[in-house]
N, C-alpha and C positions, 0 to 999 in steps of 0.2 A: 681954433687953438693954435694951430701951426703958425698962423700969422703972428702971434704974440711972442713966439719962440725965435730967436736969432742964434746964430752960430756961437757967438760968444757965451750967451747964457746956457745953451745946450752943452758946450765944453765945460763950463763950470760945474753945472749939475753932474755931468758924467764923472769928472774927476773927484768931485765931493763924495759920490757914492762909491767910487772905487776906493778912495782914501778911507771911508768908513769901515769897509770890509777888509782892508789891509789892517787898520787898527784892531779890529776884532781878532784877526790871525795873530797879531803880536801879543794880544791880550792872552790868548790861549796858549801860545807858544812859550811865553815867560810865565804863566801861570799866576796872573795878577788876580788876587782875590780881595781887593778893595771894595767896600760895600758901595760907595758912590759909583765907582766905575761899573758894578754889576747892575746897579739900578739904571744908569744911562744906557747900558747895553741892552737890557731887557725892554726898556721903552722905546728904543729906536730900531731894533732889528726888524720887526714886522714892517713898519712904514718903509724902511730902506729896501727890504726884499721886494715890496709892491713897486717902490719908485724904480727899482733896478730894472724890472720887467717893462714897465711903462715907458721909461726913458729909452730903453733899448728899442722898442717898437716905434716910439715917436721919432727917434734919431734915424732909424732905417728909412722911414717914410719921408723924413725931411731931406734926407740926403739922395733919395732917389729923385725927388722932385727939383732939388736944387742943382743948378748947372756948375756953378762955382763952389769949389770945396777947399777950405783951408786944411793944410796938412795936420795942424794941432787938433782941429775938430775931427778929423778922420781918426787919428790917433786916440783921441778920447773914447770914440765909439768902439774902437777895436779893443781897447782896455776893459770897457764896459762888458763887451762881449765876452772876453776871456774871463772876467770876473764873474759874470753870469753862469758861464759853464762850469766853473770851478765851484761856485755856490750851489748849483743844482746838483752836481755830481758828488758834493759832500753829504748829501741827504741819503744817498744810496750806498755809501760805504760802511 
């Protein structure tokens, strides 16, 4: 599976997942109650939670094995790690 994944694809997925959770944060911050937005949020939250953990593990494994690392890819992994910590922390407050 890791052979199919390159840094550009991993970076895109990482930023996509982080972007989704930032979008969720702003929806809650501004209390947007549109029905369509609520349906999309309910349908995508669980898959993105699972993808967040999976891509965090795959990203760490990929960067441990990879010798060359692009700064943008490392930054996306750090953003995903911070997003994962905040997301998991939000369940316990």
